[in-house]
MDTraj code that builds the backbone (N, CA, C; nanometers):
import mdtraj as md
import numpy as np

residues = "MET LEU ILE SER PHE PHE ILE GLY LEU ILE LEU PHE PHE GLY SER GLN PHE ILE VAL GLU LEU TYR THR ASN ILE LYS ASP VAL GLN GLU GLU THR VAL LEU VAL LEU LYS TYR VAL ALA PHE PHE HIS GLN SER ASP SER LEU GLN GLY ILE ALA SER GLY ILE LEU ARG GLY LEU GLY LYS THR ARG HIS ALA SER VAL SER GLY ILE ILE SER TYR TRP VAL ILE SER".split()
xyz = np.array([
    [0.2156, -0.7858, 0.9262],
    [0.0930, -0.7808, 0.8392],
    [0.0141, -0.7193, 0.8983],
    [0.0357, -0.7037, 1.0553],
    [-0.0627, -0.6820, 1.1714],
    [-0.0336, -0.5348, 1.1830],
    [0.0802, -0.4671, 1.1636],
    [0.0988, -0.3244, 1.1466],
    [0.0404, -0.2603, 1.0023],
    [0.0617, -0.3336, 0.9257],
    [0.0150, -0.3066, 0.8031],
    [-0.1738, -0.3289, 0.7702],
    [-0.1951, -0.4138, 0.8672],
    [-0.3692, -0.4020, 0.8776],
    [-0.3861, -0.2640, 0.9708],
    [-0.3097, -0.2367, 1.0561],
    [-0.3638, -0.1052, 1.1427],
    [-0.3232, 0.0196, 1.1207],
    [-0.2265, 0.0273, 1.0059],
    [-0.1876, 0.1454, 0.8996],
    [-0.3001, 0.1595, 0.8101],
    [-0.3594, 0.0196, 0.7387],
    [-0.4587, 0.0378, 0.6666],
    [-0.5847, 0.1166, 0.7354],
    [-0.6273, 0.0715, 0.8538],
    [-0.7623, 0.0901, 0.9310],
    [-0.7508, 0.2455, 0.9375],
    [-0.6526, 0.2880, 0.9822],
    [-0.6235, 0.4577, 1.0166],
    [-0.6060, 0.5170, 0.8668],
    [-0.5976, 0.4763, 0.7740],
    [-0.6165, 0.5396, 0.6476],
    [-0.7320, 0.5516, 0.5721],
    [-0.8137, 0.4257, 0.5940],
    [-0.9480, 0.4012, 0.5829],
    [-1.0189, 0.5110, 0.6389],
    [-1.0198, 0.5093, 0.7641],
    [-1.1083, 0.5706, 0.8788],
    [-1.0916, 0.7041, 0.9025],
    [-0.9444, 0.7506, 0.8616],
    [-0.8896, 0.8580, 0.9605],
    [-0.8785, 0.9617, 0.8277],
    [-0.9005, 0.9017, 0.6660],
    [-0.8821, 0.9522, 0.5709],
    [-0.9190, 1.1262, 0.5431],
    [-1.0191, 1.1197, 0.6101],
    [-1.0782, 1.2464, 0.6129],
    [-0.9687, 1.3774, 0.6769],
    [-0.9542, 1.3472, 0.7983],
    [-0.8595, 1.4100, 0.8890],
    [-0.7519, 1.4607, 0.8489],
    [-0.6951, 1.2958, 0.7769],
    [-0.5711, 1.3363, 0.7046],
    [-0.5800, 1.4393, 0.6177],
    [-0.6281, 1.4207, 0.5087],
    [-0.6769, 1.5458, 0.4099],
    [-0.6826, 1.6675, 0.4403],
    [-0.7302, 1.7009, 0.5709],
    [-0.7829, 1.8326, 0.6331],
    [-0.6628, 1.9095, 0.6919],
    [-0.5571, 1.8363, 0.6840],
    [-0.4123, 1.8829, 0.7736],
    [-0.3748, 1.9711, 0.6302],
    [-0.3779, 1.9024, 0.5056],
    [-0.3013, 1.9530, 0.4160],
    [-0.3556, 2.0431, 0.3140],
    [-0.4883, 2.0378, 0.2850],
    [-0.5734, 2.1408, 0.1921],
    [-0.6803, 2.1682, 0.2357],
    [-0.7379, 2.2881, 0.1927],
    [-0.8792, 2.3117, 0.2343],
    [-0.9440, 2.3057, 0.1060],
    [-0.9278, 2.2612, -0.0149],
    [-1.0165, 2.2996, -0.1127],
    [-1.0773, 2.1521, -0.1168],
    [-1.2201, 2.1788, -0.1025],
    [-1.3268, 2.0931, -0.0914],
    [-1.2935, 1.9836, -0.1751],
    [-1.2609, 2.0281, -0.3200],
    [-1.3027, 1.9415, -0.4250],
    [-1.1311, 1.8247, -0.4358],
    [-1.0794, 1.9129, -0.3788],
    [-0.9016, 1.8329, -0.3828],
    [-0.9454, 1.7205, -0.2476],
    [-1.0120, 1.7678, -0.1627],
    [-1.0452, 1.6855, -0.0278],
    [-1.1290, 1.5442, -0.0856],
    [-1.1967, 1.5788, -0.1445],
    [-1.2959, 1.4503, -0.1633],
    [-1.2364, 1.3793, -0.2547],
    [-1.1541, 1.4084, -0.3759],
    [-1.0814, 1.2886, -0.4781],
    [-0.9735, 1.2350, -0.3636],
    [-0.9052, 1.3161, -0.2749],
    [-0.7876, 1.2665, -0.2030],
    [-0.8647, 1.1303, -0.1320],
    [-0.9382, 1.1738, -0.0196],
    [-1.0313, 1.0793, 0.0558],
    [-1.0358, 0.9542, -0.0315],
    [-1.1003, 0.9861, -0.1483],
    [-1.1447, 0.8178, -0.2126],
    [-0.9895, 0.7600, -0.2614],
    [-0.8851, 0.8646, -0.2712],
    [-0.7777, 0.7497, -0.3255],
    [-0.7023, 0.6746, -0.2043],
    [-0.7215, 0.7517, -0.1109],
    [-0.6452, 0.7386, 0.0170],
    [-0.7586, 0.6326, 0.0739],
    [-0.8698, 0.5802, 0.0580],
    [-0.9382, 0.4585, 0.0594],
    [-0.8895, 0.3498, 0.0016],
    [-0.8602, 0.3618, -0.1333],
    [-0.8411, 0.2790, -0.2007],
    [-0.7123, 0.2027, -0.1513],
    [-0.5909, 0.3496, -0.1213],
    [-0.4428, 0.2861, -0.1075],
    [-0.5088, 0.2088, 0.0538],
    [-0.5689, 0.2047, 0.1038],
    [-0.5992, 0.1244, 0.2745],
    [-0.5733, -0.0172, 0.1909],
    [-0.6660, -0.0283, 0.1353],
    [-0.6787, -0.1878, 0.0514],
    [-0.5411, -0.2232, -0.0029],
    [-0.4908, -0.1626, -0.0797],
    [-0.3948, -0.1889, -0.1247],
    [-0.2569, -0.1982, -0.0950],
    [-0.2455, -0.1386, 0.0070],
    [-0.1255, -0.1239, 0.1376],
    [-0.0880, -0.2442, 0.2190],
    [-0.2132, -0.3392, 0.2128],
    [-0.2155, -0.4730, 0.2526],
    [-0.1085, -0.5854, 0.1440],
    [-0.1781, -0.5629, 0.0568],
    [-0.1419, -0.6641, -0.0734],
    [0.0395, -0.6521, -0.0778],
    [0.0824, -0.4786, -0.0903],
    [0.1874, -0.4128, -0.0700],
    [0.3254, -0.4876, 0.0003],
    [0.2273, -0.4754, 0.1368],
    [0.2893, -0.5276, 0.2519],
    [0.3355, -0.6683, 0.2322],
    [0.2415, -0.7710, 0.1828],
    [0.2488, -0.8909, 0.2154],
    [0.3752, -0.9269, 0.0632],
    [0.3189, -0.8133, -0.0562],
    [0.4377, -0.9082, -0.1139],
    [0.5698, -0.8467, -0.1225],
    [0.6527, -0.7319, -0.0121],
    [0.7499, -0.7361, 0.0445],
    [0.7738, -0.8292, 0.1451],
    [0.6909, -0.8573, 0.2006],
    [0.7272, -0.9824, 0.3174],
    [0.7565, -1.1117, 0.2510],
    [0.6964, -1.1148, 0.1365],
    [0.7313, -1.2784, 0.0578],
    [0.8530, -1.2538, -0.0158],
    [0.9015, -1.1454, -0.0443],
    [0.9786, -1.1132, -0.1594],
    [1.1550, -1.1228, -0.0318],
    [1.1318, -1.0944, 0.0935],
    [1.2075, -1.0816, 0.1536],
    [1.2555, -1.2307, 0.2203],
    [1.1330, -1.3297, 0.2280],
    [1.1269, -1.4912, 0.2703],
    [1.2154, -1.5556, 0.1564],
    [1.1639, -1.5286, 0.0470],
    [1.2205, -1.5897, -0.0765],
    [1.4018, -1.5416, -0.0876],
    [1.4179, -1.4551, -0.0264],
    [1.5751, -1.3909, -0.0504],
    [1.6711, -1.4415, 0.0754],
    [1.5563, -1.4662, 0.1527],
    [1.6378, -1.5519, 0.2933],
    [1.6334, -1.6675, 0.2650],
    [1.5590, -1.7314, 0.1463],
    [1.5646, -1.8855, 0.1602],
    [1.6600, -1.9054, 0.0321],
    [1.6942, -1.8065, 0.0009],
    [1.8839, -1.7840, -0.1164],
    [1.7522, -1.8133, -0.2801],
    [1.6390, -1.8289, -0.3015],
    [1.5861, -1.7841, -0.4052],
    [1.5405, -1.6504, -0.4644],
    [1.6503, -1.6197, -0.4904],
    [1.6639, -1.4566, -0.5623],
    [1.6249, -1.4434, -0.6883],
    [1.6078, -1.5400, -0.7818],
    [1.5619, -1.5736, -0.8922],
    [1.4209, -1.5281, -0.8756],
    [1.3779, -1.6186, -0.8169],
    [1.2258, -1.6005, -0.7681],
    [1.1689, -1.5107, -0.7293],
    [1.2288, -1.3963, -0.6342],
    [1.1957, -1.2839, -0.6188],
    [1.1979, -1.1829, -0.7067],
    [1.3311, -1.1758, -0.7844],
    [1.3591, -1.1054, -0.9017],
    [1.2451, -1.0964, -0.9922],
    [1.1822, -1.2379, -1.0197],
    [1.0925, -1.1984, -1.1317],
    [0.9420, -1.1981, -1.1029],
    [0.9357, -1.2079, -0.9605],
    [0.7886, -1.1885, -0.8705],
    [0.7684, -1.0036, -0.8813],
    [0.8955, -0.9481, -0.8509],
    [0.9317, -0.8151, -0.8674],
    [0.9016, -0.7312, -0.9787],
    [0.9566, -0.7747, -1.1020],
    [0.9419, -0.7377, -1.2355],
    [0.7999, -0.7559, -1.3057],
    [0.7088, -0.8620, -1.2511],
    [0.6284, -0.8762, -1.3026],
    [0.5499, -0.8064, -1.1852],
    [0.5263, -0.7691, -1.1110],
    [0.4553, -0.6919, -1.0206],
    [0.4200, -0.5525, -1.0612],
    [0.5816, -0.5083, -1.0480],
    [0.6102, -0.3722, -1.0353],
    [0.6004, -0.3156, -1.1655],
    [0.6492, -0.3844, -1.2916],
    [0.6849, -0.3530, -1.3861],
    [0.5694, -0.3441, -1.5019],
    [0.4977, -0.4902, -1.4868],
    [0.3993, -0.5327, -1.5625],
    [0.2718, -0.5310, -1.5480],
    [0.2193, -0.5392, -1.4019],
    [0.0899, -0.5122, -1.3397],
    [0.0742, -0.3781, -1.3337],
    [0.1891, -0.3135, -1.2517],
    [0.1530, -0.1583, -1.1976],
    [0.1690, -0.0338, -1.3174],
])
top = md.Topology()
chain = top.add_chain()
for i, resn in enumerate(residues, 1):
    res = top.add_residue(resn, chain, resSeq=i)
    for name in ("N", "CA", "C"):
        top.add_atom(name, md.element.get_by_symbol(name[0]), res)
traj = md.Trajectory(xyz[None], top)
């Protein structure tokens, strides 16, 4: 989670720099910066879900991990 937190900080505060590496079109840059700032927050919860799923599989509770994956990726997403 600590690594995920730092990646989120980089995405949030460095989004303009990252976008400028890929395009010079101002409209595209503005929209992409907004999306990257959203991704910075979503990245935290997505990492936590992956960690929790791995813990459940390690405990042998594969049914719980499968159901939570189906709900989070197929229903919510």
